[in-house]
PDB file of the backbone (N, CA, C, O) and the ligand in Angstrom, with CONECT records:
HET     CU  A 101       1
ATOM      1  N   MET A   1      -7.995  13.219   1.808  1.00  0.00           N
ATOM      2  CA  MET A   1      -8.476  11.822   1.729  1.00  0.00           C
ATOM      3  C   MET A   1      -9.031  11.323   2.989  1.00  0.00           C
ATOM      4  O   MET A   1      -8.394  11.459   4.033  1.00  0.00           O
ATOM      5  N   PRO A   2     -10.270  10.708   2.956  1.00  0.00           N
ATOM      6  CA  PRO A   2     -10.769  10.304   4.278  1.00  0.00           C
ATOM      7  C   PRO A   2     -10.059   9.197   4.881  1.00  0.00           C
ATOM      8  O   PRO A   2      -9.527   8.324   4.196  1.00  0.00           O
ATOM      9  N   LEU A   3     -10.034   9.211   6.315  1.00  0.00           N
ATOM     10  CA  LEU A   3      -9.342   8.169   7.015  1.00  0.00           C
ATOM     11  C   LEU A   3     -10.022   6.886   6.885  1.00  0.00           C
ATOM     12  O   LEU A   3     -11.237   6.824   7.074  1.00  0.00           O
ATOM     13  N   GLN A   4      -9.309   5.817   6.565  1.00  0.00           N
ATOM     14  CA  GLN A   4      -9.820   4.561   6.260  1.00  0.00           C
ATOM     15  C   GLN A   4      -9.274   3.480   7.167  1.00  0.00           C
ATOM     16  O   GLN A   4      -8.105   3.447   7.552  1.00  0.00           O
ATOM     17  N   ASP A   5     -10.270   2.539   7.500  1.00  0.00           N
ATOM     18  CA  ASP A   5      -9.960   1.334   8.254  1.00  0.00           C
ATOM     19  C   ASP A   5      -9.633   0.214   7.259  1.00  0.00           C
ATOM     20  O   ASP A   5      -8.739  -0.603   7.480  1.00  0.00           O
ATOM     21  N   THR A   6     -10.422   0.207   6.112  1.00  0.00           N
ATOM     22  CA  THR A   6     -10.243  -0.738   4.988  1.00  0.00           C
ATOM     23  C   THR A   6      -9.698   0.033   3.758  1.00  0.00           C
ATOM     24  O   THR A   6     -10.319   0.957   3.232  1.00  0.00           O
ATOM     25  N   VAL A   7      -8.520  -0.405   3.348  1.00  0.00           N
ATOM     26  CA  VAL A   7      -7.896   0.301   2.206  1.00  0.00           C
ATOM     27  C   VAL A   7      -7.904  -0.567   0.974  1.00  0.00           C
ATOM     28  O   VAL A   7      -7.333  -1.656   1.025  1.00  0.00           O
ATOM     29  N   HIS A   8      -8.499  -0.176  -0.115  1.00  0.00           N
ATOM     30  CA  HIS A   8      -8.527  -0.947  -1.340  1.00  0.00           C
ATOM     31  C   HIS A   8      -7.454  -0.534  -2.172  1.00  0.00           C
ATOM     32  O   HIS A   8      -7.292   0.672  -2.357  1.00  0.00           O
ATOM     33  N   ILE A   9      -6.651  -1.416  -2.733  1.00  0.00           N
ATOM     34  CA  ILE A   9      -5.469  -0.987  -3.638  1.00  0.00           C
ATOM     35  C   ILE A   9      -5.475  -1.915  -4.889  1.00  0.00           C
ATOM     36  O   ILE A   9      -5.599  -3.129  -4.732  1.00  0.00           O
ATOM     37  N   SER A  10      -5.348  -1.387  -6.083  1.00  0.00           N
ATOM     38  CA  SER A  10      -5.275  -2.089  -7.211  1.00  0.00           C
ATOM     39  C   SER A  10      -3.742  -2.235  -7.590  1.00  0.00           C
ATOM     40  O   SER A  10      -3.044  -1.224  -7.669  1.00  0.00           O
ATOM     41  N   LEU A  11      -3.241  -3.450  -7.815  1.00  0.00           N
ATOM     42  CA  LEU A  11      -1.913  -3.719  -8.121  1.00  0.00           C
ATOM     43  C   LEU A  11      -1.812  -3.772  -9.735  1.00  0.00           C
ATOM     44  O   LEU A  11      -2.421  -4.645 -10.354  1.00  0.00           O
ATOM     45  N   LYS A  12      -1.098  -2.899 -10.325  1.00  0.00           N
ATOM     46  CA  LYS A  12      -1.073  -2.951 -11.797  1.00  0.00           C
ATOM     47  C   LYS A  12       0.449  -3.147 -12.336  1.00  0.00           C
ATOM     48  O   LYS A  12       1.392  -3.240 -11.550  1.00  0.00           O
ATOM     49  N   ASN A  13       0.591  -3.198 -13.631  1.00  0.00           N
ATOM     50  CA  ASN A  13       2.037  -3.248 -14.119  1.00  0.00           C
ATOM     51  C   ASN A  13       2.342  -1.824 -14.577  1.00  0.00           C
ATOM     52  O   ASN A  13       1.725  -1.430 -15.566  1.00  0.00           O
ATOM     53  N   PHE A  14       3.093  -1.113 -14.071  1.00  0.00           N
ATOM     54  CA  PHE A  14       3.844  -1.148 -12.727  1.00  0.00           C
ATOM     55  C   PHE A  14       3.326   0.087 -12.016  1.00  0.00           C
ATOM     56  O   PHE A  14       3.885   1.176 -12.147  1.00  0.00           O
ATOM     57  N   SER A  15       2.237  -0.095 -11.252  1.00  0.00           N
ATOM     58  CA  SER A  15       1.798   1.033 -10.383  1.00  0.00           C
ATOM     59  C   SER A  15       0.890   0.573  -9.357  1.00  0.00           C
ATOM     60  O   SER A  15       0.379  -0.542  -9.463  1.00  0.00           O
ATOM     61  N   LEU A  16       0.629   1.356  -8.334  1.00  0.00           N
ATOM     62  CA  LEU A  16      -0.418   1.058  -7.425  1.00  0.00           C
ATOM     63  C   LEU A  16      -1.496   2.138  -7.540  1.00  0.00           C
ATOM     64  O   LEU A  16      -1.198   3.310  -7.771  1.00  0.00           O
ATOM     65  N   ASP A  17      -2.812   1.699  -7.368  1.00  0.00           N
ATOM     66  CA  ASP A  17      -3.888   2.584  -7.480  1.00  0.00           C
ATOM     67  C   ASP A  17      -4.899   2.401  -6.309  1.00  0.00           C
ATOM     68  O   ASP A  17      -5.508   1.337  -6.198  1.00  0.00           O
ATOM     69  N   PRO A  18      -5.089   3.459  -5.409  1.00  0.00           N
ATOM     70  CA  PRO A  18      -4.235   4.610  -5.344  1.00  0.00           C
ATOM     71  C   PRO A  18      -2.867   4.328  -4.799  1.00  0.00           C
ATOM     72  O   PRO A  18      -2.676   3.274  -4.193  1.00  0.00           O
ATOM     73  N   ASP A  19      -1.863   5.234  -4.980  1.00  0.00           N
ATOM     74  CA  ASP A  19      -0.436   4.999  -4.439  1.00  0.00           C
ATOM     75  C   ASP A  19      -0.225   5.919  -3.258  1.00  0.00           C
ATOM     76  O   ASP A  19       0.894   5.999  -2.751  1.00  0.00           O
ATOM     77  N   ASN A  20      -1.254   6.622  -2.794  1.00  0.00           N
ATOM     78  CA  ASN A  20      -1.149   7.403  -1.491  1.00  0.00           C
ATOM     79  C   ASN A  20      -2.440   7.095  -0.803  1.00  0.00           C
ATOM     80  O   ASN A  20      -3.517   7.418  -1.304  1.00  0.00           O
ATOM     81  N   VAL A  21      -2.340   6.468   0.354  1.00  0.00           N
ATOM     82  CA  VAL A  21      -3.536   6.196   1.255  1.00  0.00           C
ATOM     83  C   VAL A  21      -3.306   6.690   2.660  1.00  0.00           C
ATOM     84  O   VAL A  21      -2.175   6.742   3.142  1.00  0.00           O
ATOM     85  N   THR A  22      -4.325   7.030   3.272  1.00  0.00           N
ATOM     86  CA  THR A  22      -4.287   7.479   4.712  1.00  0.00           C
ATOM     87  C   THR A  22      -5.168   6.592   5.621  1.00  0.00           C
ATOM     88  O   THR A  22      -6.323   6.323   5.288  1.00  0.00           O
ATOM     89  N   GLY A  23      -4.656   6.168   6.694  1.00  0.00           N
ATOM     90  CA  GLY A  23      -5.398   5.306   7.634  1.00  0.00           C
ATOM     91  C   GLY A  23      -5.309   5.840   9.082  1.00  0.00           C
ATOM     92  O   GLY A  23      -4.346   6.520   9.438  1.00  0.00           O
ATOM     93  N   LYS A  24      -6.321   5.524   9.905  1.00  0.00           N
ATOM     94  CA  LYS A  24      -6.207   5.967  11.318  1.00  0.00           C
ATOM     95  C   LYS A  24      -5.215   4.976  12.034  1.00  0.00           C
ATOM     96  O   LYS A  24      -5.014   3.848  11.582  1.00  0.00           O
ATOM     97  N   ALA A  25      -4.643   5.422  13.102  1.00  0.00           N
ATOM     98  CA  ALA A  25      -3.618   4.550  13.854  1.00  0.00           C
ATOM     99  C   ALA A  25      -4.244   3.502  14.640  1.00  0.00           C
ATOM    100  O   ALA A  25      -4.066   3.487  15.858  1.00  0.00           O
ATOM    101  N   ARG A  26      -4.968   2.616  14.060  1.00  0.00           N
ATOM    102  CA  ARG A  26      -5.500   1.446  14.601  1.00  0.00           C
ATOM    103  C   ARG A  26      -5.411   0.247  13.610  1.00  0.00           C
ATOM    104  O   ARG A  26      -4.541   0.261  12.740  1.00  0.00           O
ATOM    105  N   THR A  27      -6.262  -0.758  13.715  1.00  0.00           N
ATOM    106  CA  THR A  27      -6.205  -1.825  12.749  1.00  0.00           C
ATOM    107  C   THR A  27      -6.598  -1.315  11.338  1.00  0.00           C
ATOM    108  O   THR A  27      -7.666  -0.734  11.146  1.00  0.00           O
ATOM    109  N   ILE A  28      -5.686  -1.556  10.352  1.00  0.00           N
ATOM    110  CA  ILE A  28      -6.034  -1.217   8.927  1.00  0.00           C
ATOM    111  C   ILE A  28      -6.083  -2.484   8.152  1.00  0.00           C
ATOM    112  O   ILE A  28      -5.166  -3.301   8.232  1.00  0.00           O
ATOM    113  N   THR A  29      -7.155  -2.674   7.385  1.00  0.00           N
ATOM    114  CA  THR A  29      -7.287  -3.863   6.613  1.00  0.00           C
ATOM    115  C   THR A  29      -7.014  -3.421   5.189  1.00  0.00           C
ATOM    116  O   THR A  29      -7.560  -2.421   4.722  1.00  0.00           O
ATOM    117  N   PHE A  30      -6.050  -4.276   4.411  1.00  0.00           N
ATOM    118  CA  PHE A  30      -5.782  -3.892   2.993  1.00  0.00           C
ATOM    119  C   PHE A  30      -6.472  -4.947   2.131  1.00  0.00           C
ATOM    120  O   PHE A  30      -6.285  -6.151   2.308  1.00  0.00           O
ATOM    121  N   VAL A  31      -7.235  -4.475   1.240  1.00  0.00           N
ATOM    122  CA  VAL A  31      -7.944  -5.316   0.238  1.00  0.00           C
ATOM    123  C   VAL A  31      -7.266  -5.014  -1.064  1.00  0.00           C
ATOM    124  O   VAL A  31      -7.315  -3.908  -1.601  1.00  0.00           O
ATOM    125  N   LEU A  32      -6.605  -6.093  -1.561  1.00  0.00           N
ATOM    126  CA  LEU A  32      -5.768  -6.006  -2.744  1.00  0.00           C
ATOM    127  C   LEU A  32      -6.397  -6.627  -3.963  1.00  0.00           C
ATOM    128  O   LEU A  32      -6.962  -7.718  -3.888  1.00  0.00           O
ATOM    129  N   GLN A  33      -6.302  -5.917  -5.134  1.00  0.00           N
ATOM    130  CA  GLN A  33      -6.826  -6.460  -6.392  1.00  0.00           C
ATOM    131  C   GLN A  33      -5.759  -6.491  -7.446  1.00  0.00           C
ATOM    132  O   GLN A  33      -5.327  -5.435  -7.908  1.00  0.00           O
ATOM    133  N   ASN A  34      -5.314  -7.668  -7.848  1.00  0.00           N
ATOM    134  CA  ASN A  34      -4.256  -7.616  -8.908  1.00  0.00           C
ATOM    135  C   ASN A  34      -4.822  -7.429 -10.278  1.00  0.00           C
ATOM    136  O   ASN A  34      -5.505  -8.303 -10.813  1.00  0.00           O
ATOM    137  N   GLU A  35      -4.539  -6.299 -10.839  1.00  0.00           N
ATOM    138  CA  GLU A  35      -5.142  -5.923 -12.223  1.00  0.00           C
ATOM    139  C   GLU A  35      -3.975  -5.971 -13.220  1.00  0.00           C
ATOM    140  O   GLU A  35      -4.132  -5.506 -14.349  1.00  0.00           O
ATOM    141  N   GLY A  36      -2.776  -6.535 -12.830  1.00  0.00           N
ATOM    142  CA  GLY A  36      -1.620  -6.608 -13.686  1.00  0.00           C
ATOM    143  C   GLY A  36      -1.600  -7.954 -14.338  1.00  0.00           C
ATOM    144  O   GLY A  36      -2.341  -8.873 -13.990  1.00  0.00           O
ATOM    145  N   ARG A  37      -0.660  -8.034 -15.364  1.00  0.00           N
ATOM    146  CA  ARG A  37      -0.576  -9.213 -16.224  1.00  0.00           C
ATOM    147  C   ARG A  37       0.406 -10.303 -15.402  1.00  0.00           C
ATOM    148  O   ARG A  37       0.429 -11.487 -15.737  1.00  0.00           O
ATOM    149  N   CYS A  38       1.157  -9.817 -14.371  1.00  0.00           N
ATOM    150  CA  CYS A  38       2.031 -10.756 -13.721  1.00  0.00           C
ATOM    151  C   CYS A  38       1.695 -10.740 -12.254  1.00  0.00           C
ATOM    152  O   CYS A  38       0.886  -9.928 -11.805  1.00  0.00           O
ATOM    153  N   THR A  39       2.303 -11.619 -11.510  1.00  0.00           N
ATOM    154  CA  THR A  39       1.969 -11.798 -10.031  1.00  0.00           C
ATOM    155  C   THR A  39       2.509 -10.510  -9.369  1.00  0.00           C
ATOM    156  O   THR A  39       3.599 -10.010  -9.645  1.00  0.00           O
ATOM    157  N   HIS A  40       1.664 -10.047  -8.505  1.00  0.00           N
ATOM    158  CA  HIS A  40       2.035  -8.898  -7.644  1.00  0.00           C
ATOM    159  C   HIS A  40       1.754  -9.133  -6.256  1.00  0.00           C
ATOM    160  O   HIS A  40       1.014 -10.069  -5.954  1.00  0.00           O
ATOM    161  N   ASP A  41       2.277  -8.364  -5.339  1.00  0.00           N
ATOM    162  CA  ASP A  41       2.051  -8.539  -3.873  1.00  0.00           C
ATOM    163  C   ASP A  41       2.198  -7.118  -3.226  1.00  0.00           C
ATOM    164  O   ASP A  41       2.518  -6.167  -3.940  1.00  0.00           O
ATOM    165  N   LEU A  42       1.991  -6.975  -2.014  1.00  0.00           N
ATOM    166  CA  LEU A  42       2.041  -5.654  -1.394  1.00  0.00           C
ATOM    167  C   LEU A  42       2.763  -5.776  -0.024  1.00  0.00           C
ATOM    168  O   LEU A  42       2.474  -6.701   0.734  1.00  0.00           O
ATOM    169  N   ARG A  43       3.640  -4.908   0.278  1.00  0.00           N
ATOM    170  CA  ARG A  43       4.380  -5.037   1.548  1.00  0.00           C
ATOM    171  C   ARG A  43       4.414  -3.632   2.124  1.00  0.00           C
ATOM    172  O   ARG A  43       4.728  -2.673   1.419  1.00  0.00           O
ATOM    173  N   VAL A  44       4.072  -3.502   3.475  1.00  0.00           N
ATOM    174  CA  VAL A  44       4.130  -2.251   4.219  1.00  0.00           C
ATOM    175  C   VAL A  44       5.575  -2.375   4.842  1.00  0.00           C
ATOM    176  O   VAL A  44       5.842  -3.427   5.422  1.00  0.00           O
ATOM    177  N   GLU A  45       6.398  -1.515   4.775  1.00  0.00           N
ATOM    178  CA  GLU A  45       7.798  -1.655   5.392  1.00  0.00           C
ATOM    179  C   GLU A  45       7.701  -1.239   6.826  1.00  0.00           C
ATOM    180  O   GLU A  45       8.344  -0.261   7.207  1.00  0.00           O
ATOM    181  N   TRP A  46       6.925  -1.929   7.663  1.00  0.00           N
ATOM    182  CA  TRP A  46       6.916  -1.670   9.077  1.00  0.00           C
ATOM    183  C   TRP A  46       6.071  -2.828   9.722  1.00  0.00           C
ATOM    184  O   TRP A  46       5.188  -3.451   9.132  1.00  0.00           O
ATOM    185  N   GLN A  47       6.472  -3.025  11.023  1.00  0.00           N
ATOM    186  CA  GLN A  47       5.623  -3.994  11.852  1.00  0.00           C
ATOM    187  C   GLN A  47       4.439  -3.195  12.393  1.00  0.00           C
ATOM    188  O   GLN A  47       4.520  -2.031  12.785  1.00  0.00           O
ATOM    189  N   ILE A  48       3.327  -3.942  12.374  1.00  0.00           N
ATOM    190  CA  ILE A  48       2.130  -3.416  12.844  1.00  0.00           C
ATOM    191  C   ILE A  48       1.997  -3.559  14.347  1.00  0.00           C
ATOM    192  O   ILE A  48       2.348  -4.670  14.747  1.00  0.00           O
ATOM    193  N   PRO A  49       1.542  -2.639  15.368  1.00  0.00           N
ATOM    194  CA  PRO A  49       0.684  -1.636  15.039  1.00  0.00           C
ATOM    195  C   PRO A  49       1.534  -0.419  14.581  1.00  0.00           C
ATOM    196  O   PRO A  49       2.695  -0.263  14.958  1.00  0.00           O
ATOM    197  N   LEU A  50       0.892   0.429  13.750  1.00  0.00           N
ATOM    198  CA  LEU A  50       1.668   1.510  13.056  1.00  0.00           C
ATOM    199  C   LEU A  50       1.402   2.793  13.948  1.00  0.00           C
ATOM    200  O   LEU A  50       0.276   3.228  14.191  1.00  0.00           O
ATOM    201  N   PRO A  51       2.573   3.331  14.396  1.00  0.00           N
ATOM    202  CA  PRO A  51       2.441   4.598  14.948  1.00  0.00           C
ATOM    203  C   PRO A  51       2.148   5.646  13.801  1.00  0.00           C
ATOM    204  O   PRO A  51       2.326   5.344  12.621  1.00  0.00           O
ATOM    205  N   PRO A  52       1.684   6.909  14.201  1.00  0.00           N
ATOM    206  CA  PRO A  52       1.563   7.886  13.131  1.00  0.00           C
ATOM    207  C   PRO A  52       2.782   8.138  12.380  1.00  0.00           C
ATOM    208  O   PRO A  52       3.867   8.193  12.958  1.00  0.00           O
ATOM    209  N   GLY A  53       2.658   8.303  11.060  1.00  0.00           N
ATOM    210  CA  GLY A  53       3.746   8.594  10.180  1.00  0.00           C
ATOM    211  C   GLY A  53       3.494   8.181   8.805  1.00  0.00           C
ATOM    212  O   GLY A  53       2.381   7.762   8.487  1.00  0.00           O
ATOM    213  N   THR A  54       4.443   8.270   7.973  1.00  0.00           N
ATOM    214  CA  THR A  54       4.277   7.898   6.518  1.00  0.00           C
ATOM    215  C   THR A  54       5.170   6.733   6.175  1.00  0.00           C
ATOM    216  O   THR A  54       6.364   6.727   6.476  1.00  0.00           O
ATOM    217  N   TYR A  55       4.524   5.670   5.490  1.00  0.00           N
ATOM    218  CA  TYR A  55       5.251   4.447   5.408  1.00  0.00           C
ATOM    219  C   TYR A  55       5.267   4.138   3.767  1.00  0.00           C
ATOM    220  O   TYR A  55       4.280   4.378   3.071  1.00  0.00           O
ATOM    221  N   ARG A  56       6.399   3.623   3.277  1.00  0.00           N
ATOM    222  CA  ARG A  56       6.426   3.147   1.926  1.00  0.00           C
ATOM    223  C   ARG A  56       5.605   1.929   1.778  1.00  0.00           C
ATOM    224  O   ARG A  56       5.690   1.069   2.655  1.00  0.00           O
ATOM    225  N   ILE A  57       4.749   1.743   0.676  1.00  0.00           N
ATOM    226  CA  ILE A  57       4.107   0.545   0.310  1.00  0.00           C
ATOM    227  C   ILE A  57       4.583   0.134  -1.054  1.00  0.00           C
ATOM    228  O   ILE A  57       4.769   1.011  -1.898  1.00  0.00           O
ATOM    229  N   LEU A  58       4.792  -1.115  -1.332  1.00  0.00           N
ATOM    230  CA  LEU A  58       5.468  -1.515  -2.476  1.00  0.00           C
ATOM    231  C   LEU A  58       5.095  -2.886  -2.839  1.00  0.00           C
ATOM    232  O   LEU A  58       4.627  -3.621  -1.970  1.00  0.00           O
ATOM    233  N   CYS A  59       5.262  -3.311  -4.076  1.00  0.00           N
ATOM    234  CA  CYS A  59       5.150  -4.678  -4.606  1.00  0.00           C
ATOM    235  C   CYS A  59       6.575  -5.331  -4.436  1.00  0.00           C
ATOM    236  O   CYS A  59       7.513  -4.904  -5.109  1.00  0.00           O
ATOM    237  N   PRO A  60       6.735  -6.316  -3.582  1.00  0.00           N
ATOM    238  CA  PRO A  60       7.945  -6.911  -3.391  1.00  0.00           C
ATOM    239  C   PRO A  60       8.485  -8.051  -4.377  1.00  0.00           C
ATOM    240  O   PRO A  60       9.510  -8.712  -4.203  1.00  0.00           O
ATOM    241  N   VAL A  61       7.664  -8.139  -5.356  1.00  0.00           N
ATOM    242  CA  VAL A  61       7.967  -9.136  -6.464  1.00  0.00           C
ATOM    243  C   VAL A  61       9.078  -8.542  -7.347  1.00  0.00           C
ATOM    244  O   VAL A  61       8.888  -7.448  -7.878  1.00  0.00           O
ATOM    245  N   SER A  62      10.185  -9.186  -7.523  1.00  0.00           N
ATOM    246  CA  SER A  62      11.239  -8.921  -8.493  1.00  0.00           C
ATOM    247  C   SER A  62      11.636  -7.403  -8.406  1.00  0.00           C
ATOM    248  O   SER A  62      11.902  -6.897  -7.316  1.00  0.00           O
ATOM    249  N   ASN A  63      11.669  -6.747  -9.480  1.00  0.00           N
ATOM    250  CA  ASN A  63      12.026  -5.258  -9.402  1.00  0.00           C
ATOM    251  C   ASN A  63      10.822  -4.370  -9.687  1.00  0.00           C
ATOM    252  O   ASN A  63      10.929  -3.251 -10.187  1.00  0.00           O
ATOM    253  N   HIS A  64       9.622  -4.961  -9.323  1.00  0.00           N
ATOM    254  CA  HIS A  64       8.401  -4.057  -9.655  1.00  0.00           C
ATOM    255  C   HIS A  64       8.397  -2.810  -8.905  1.00  0.00           C
ATOM    256  O   HIS A  64       7.950  -1.803  -9.454  1.00  0.00           O
ATOM    257  N   ALA A  65       8.857  -2.757  -7.677  1.00  0.00           N
ATOM    258  CA  ALA A  65       8.934  -1.536  -6.838  1.00  0.00           C
ATOM    259  C   ALA A  65       9.682  -0.465  -7.627  1.00  0.00           C
ATOM    260  O   ALA A  65       9.205   0.657  -7.797  1.00  0.00           O
ATOM    261  N   ASP A  66      10.891  -0.851  -8.113  1.00  0.00           N
ATOM    262  CA  ASP A  66      11.731   0.058  -8.830  1.00  0.00           C
ATOM    263  C   ASP A  66      11.217   0.491 -10.164  1.00  0.00           C
ATOM    264  O   ASP A  66      11.629   1.522 -10.695  1.00  0.00           O
ATOM    265  N   ARG A  67      10.243  -0.353 -10.758  1.00  0.00           N
ATOM    266  CA  ARG A  67       9.610  -0.043 -11.988  1.00  0.00           C
ATOM    267  C   ARG A  67       8.326   0.856 -11.788  1.00  0.00           C
ATOM    268  O   ARG A  67       7.684   1.278 -12.750  1.00  0.00           O
ATOM    269  N   GLY A  68       7.999   1.115 -10.493  1.00  0.00           N
ATOM    270  CA  GLY A  68       6.879   2.084 -10.288  1.00  0.00           C
ATOM    271  C   GLY A  68       5.811   1.480  -9.528  1.00  0.00           C
ATOM    272  O   GLY A  68       4.822   2.198  -9.377  1.00  0.00           O
ATOM    273  N   THR A  69       5.777   0.260  -8.982  1.00  0.00           N
ATOM    274  CA  THR A  69       4.704  -0.295  -8.232  1.00  0.00           C
ATOM    275  C   THR A  69       5.061   0.006  -6.745  1.00  0.00           C
ATOM    276  O   THR A  69       5.455  -0.859  -5.963  1.00  0.00           O
ATOM    277  N   ASN A  70       4.897   1.224  -6.457  1.00  0.00           N
ATOM    278  CA  ASN A  70       5.149   1.591  -4.993  1.00  0.00           C
ATOM    279  C   ASN A  70       4.305   2.908  -4.712  1.00  0.00           C
ATOM    280  O   ASN A  70       3.829   3.577  -5.629  1.00  0.00           O
ATOM    281  N   GLY A  71       4.163   3.215  -3.397  1.00  0.00           N
ATOM    282  CA  GLY A  71       3.404   4.360  -3.017  1.00  0.00           C
ATOM    283  C   GLY A  71       3.647   4.668  -1.500  1.00  0.00           C
ATOM    284  O   GLY A  71       4.681   4.266  -0.966  1.00  0.00           O
ATOM    285  N   ALA A  72       2.739   5.354  -0.824  1.00  0.00           N
ATOM    286  CA  ALA A  72       2.930   5.717   0.454  1.00  0.00           C
ATOM    287  C   ALA A  72       1.623   5.499   1.325  1.00  0.00           C
ATOM    288  O   ALA A  72       0.506   5.650   0.830  1.00  0.00           O
ATOM    289  N   LEU A  73       1.806   5.161   2.560  1.00  0.00           N
ATOM    290  CA  LEU A  73       0.663   4.984   3.525  1.00  0.00           C
ATOM    291  C   LEU A  73       0.954   5.992   4.573  1.00  0.00           C
ATOM    292  O   LEU A  73       2.031   5.959   5.168  1.00  0.00           O
ATOM    293  N   LYS A  74       0.034   6.906   4.836  1.00  0.00           N
ATOM    294  CA  LYS A  74       0.170   7.951   5.954  1.00  0.00           C
ATOM    295  C   LYS A  74      -0.849   7.491   6.940  1.00  0.00           C
ATOM    296  O   LYS A  74      -2.029   7.235   6.702  1.00  0.00           O
ATOM    297  N   VAL A  75      -0.187   7.420   8.152  1.00  0.00           N
ATOM    298  CA  VAL A  75      -0.957   7.054   9.364  1.00  0.00           C
ATOM    299  C   VAL A  75      -1.033   8.271  10.212  1.00  0.00           C
ATOM    300  O   VAL A  75      -0.012   8.899  10.492  1.00  0.00           O
ATOM    301  N   VAL A  76      -2.277   8.643  10.653  1.00  0.00           N
ATOM    302  CA  VAL A  76      -2.343   9.868  11.430  1.00  0.00           C
ATOM    303  C   VAL A  76      -2.987   9.440  12.809  1.00  0.00           C
ATOM    304  O   VAL A  76      -3.700   8.441  12.908  1.00  0.00           O
ATOM    305  N   SER A  77      -2.679  10.275  13.866  1.00  0.00           N
ATOM    306  CA  SER A  77      -3.140  10.008  15.226  1.00  0.00           C
ATOM    307  C   SER A  77      -4.512  10.543  15.413  1.00  0.00           C
ATOM    308  O   SER A  77      -5.081  10.418  16.498  1.00  0.00           O
TER     309      SER A  77
HETATM  310 CU    CU A 101       4.451  -6.606  -8.768  1.00  0.00          CU2+
END
């Protein structure tokens, strides 16, 4: 997957598309599109700036993450 500075993610009931993204270890812009029937959001479980590593991304609304609206962000140096 190409290294991205702008990451486009569709939030669906109950999945992220794509659910695995890779970005360079600098500013990453997330562009979110809610394609679900209910309210969604996205949270990266880390304070920015992101050192290289893999981070969980998820919808923090209710139990959506447990129902499948989650994925991974891989940051490479
Ligand atoms: Cu959600």
